[in-house]
N, C-alpha and C positions, 0 to 999 in steps of 0.2 A: 550470444553478446560478445562482445570485444574481448581477444584474450589478456589485455592490458587489465580493464575492468573483471575476470574471474582471477586473477592473480593478484591480484589488492582484498574484492572479498576474500577469498584465502586465506596472505598475510594479516590482514585485520582479524580474522577469527582465531588464529594462529595465537596471536600475540596480542592482541588487545586494543592493538595501535589503530588512531582513529575511532574507535568502538567506546561511547559510553558507560560507565559503570551504571550498577541499579538506580545507587541515588541518584544518579545524573541524570538519568532515564526518564525521574520522577521529573524532576523538576524543567523537563523541557514538554511533560506534555501540559498543554493551555488548555482551559474552559473554552469551551463552548457549543452556542446553540445550534444543534442541527435541522437543517433542512432535508424534508421529507417528500419524496414524489414518488406515485401511482402511476403506470403505466398502463392503456387498454391496448388488447391483447390486437393482436394485427395478424392475425391467422399462420404467422410464421415465427416469429417467436415468441416464446408462453413468458405470461411472465403472473411472479405469485401473487393472488388473489389477496391476499393480507400483506406480505411483508415489502415495504417498500423500498427504496434508493434510497439512503443517510447519508451526508453531504455535512462531514464539518472540516466548513473552511479557515486553513492557518492552526489546525490542531494542534500542531507539533512545532517547537520551535527549533529551526537547524543554524545553528551556531559553527563559526569558519571554522572552530578548536575540531570537530568531528564533522566524519563522512556522512553524509545526510544520507546516504543507501544507509549505510551501517547503526542510523539511529533507526530507522523502519524497520530493520529485520532484529534488532533489538527488542521493540517494542512492541511485534506483533509476536516474535518469541517470549515472551513474558506473560502474553497470553496465551499461550499453548495454539498459535497458529503460526504450523507447520508448515513445510511446503513452498518455501517462498522461491523469489528469484529476484533478479537484478536486470534493468535493460532492455527496455521495453511493452510492447501492446502490442497485440494480434491486430493486423491488417483486417481483416476478415471478421465477418460475422459469428457469432460463439456467444452458447450459452451454457449456463453448465446447472444443469436437472435434480442436482441430488446434493452442493453444495452450495456454501452460502463464501463471496471472495470479497476481499477487503484489497482498499487498490493506493497507496502513498505513495507519493509524486514528489521525487528527493532533488529531481533536478531536470529543468528544462518544463517546456509544457507539452500538451496535446491536446484532442481535439476529441474527444471519446463520445459514441454515442450509444444510449442503454436503453436498454426499456426497443421492445416492438413496436 
């Protein structure tokens, strides 16, 4: 993570600057229909036989009054989803055999491959 983003994250957590309150956060979550995807195994990357990849497009409003990354951090924390990080997606193939992962895109765009 670039040093400026790390300093920004620390300042936001310490002061509440650019972070939504619990009431504000609840208003930023939008009702969306889930898109569900299942992947067949390819012999390299294991895929869960019952649990799909679930995508919610546009599920969170990102108004200019708040830092978009801070919105996702607050939302994830409100659901007790810990160990979050900012800035980047691994550029190599990997998977999680013991946990679920949630990904929020706060800025920019990326091409991400899911499943094997």
